[in-house]
N, C-alpha and C positions, 0 to 999 in steps of 0.2 A: 241589298248591300252585302248580306252574308254570303250569298252565292258568288258575287263578284270577288270578295276577298278570299273565299275558298280557292277560286281559280288562280288568283294572284299569288297566294301562298304556295300553291303547287308549282306555279311557274318559277317562283323564287327558289324553291327547293331543287327543282330540276337544273337551275342555273348555278347551283352550288352554294347558295346563301344559307348559312347555318340558322336553325330555328331561333337561337338566342339573339340573332341580329334583326328579328322581325318585330315590328310594332305596328298595330292596326290603327290607322287614323282615318275616320270616316269623312274627313274634309268638311267640317261644318263651315258653312259660308261660301263654299266653292261650287258653283253650278247648280244650286238648289234654291227653291223658293223658301220664303220664311216658314211656311207650314212644313215643308220637307225637312228643314233644319230642326224645327221643334220635334218632329217625329223621330229624327235620328237620336236626339237626346233622350226622348221618352223610351225608345226601344234599344238603347245602348247595350243592355245586358245580353241581347241576342248575339252580339259580337264576341262576348266572353266564351261562347261555345267553340270558338276557333282555337282557344288555348294559347293565345298570345296576349301580351300587354296591350291595352287599349288607351289611346291618347285622344284627348279632345282639346280644341283651341277655340273656345267660344268668345274669348275676350273682345269686347267692344264691337262684335260683328253686327252687320246690317240687320240680321233677323231680330236682334234685340232692339235696335232702333225702330224697326218697322212695328214690332209688337207693342212697344211702349211709347212710340212716337217721340223719340228722343234723339238729339244729335250725338255724335260719337263721344264727345267729352262728358256726357251725362249718363253713360251706360254702366256705371260701376255696379249698381244694384242688380241690373239685369244679368251682368256677367257673373256676379256672386250667386244668383239663383241658378244659373246654368251650370256653374262649376259644382255647386252643392248637389243638384239633381244628377249631374253626370257622375259624380263620385258615388252617390247612392245607387246608381244604375250600373256601376262596375268600371268606371274609368280608373285606370291606374296612374295615368300621367295627365296633367293639365298644363297647357301653354297659355300664359296670361301676360298682360302688360302691367297690371297693378299688383306687383308681387307681394308686398307686405300685407295688403288687405286679403288677397286670395290665399295666402298661406294660412291665415286665421280661418277663413271659410273652409279650406280643405281639411285642416286639422279637426274642426268641429264636425264636419260632415263625416269624416273618417271615424271619429269617435262615436257618432250616432249609429253609423253602419255596423260597427263591430260590437 
């Protein structure tokens, strides 16, 4: 994924997109198996080497349902774990559905990381 984003960042720069307009989103839940999605979260810090903010959007995704064998409406804890690990691994931005709960998770994960 890092090589892919290096190429895309170069393409964006050549197209005149300013670096401060670039955010790296590895697309959790899009075209990946559950194991591949878990691996993206586990290896998220590798994307920090690109020098751009990293965004993850694991909220209620099917890889959580697959891993925990839960329907979409019962994936809060799986989302919380994914958000916390994502932040610990270098995510700068998280996109979620359950904002109130995930703000608390994000604040705690950020406090533990720093």
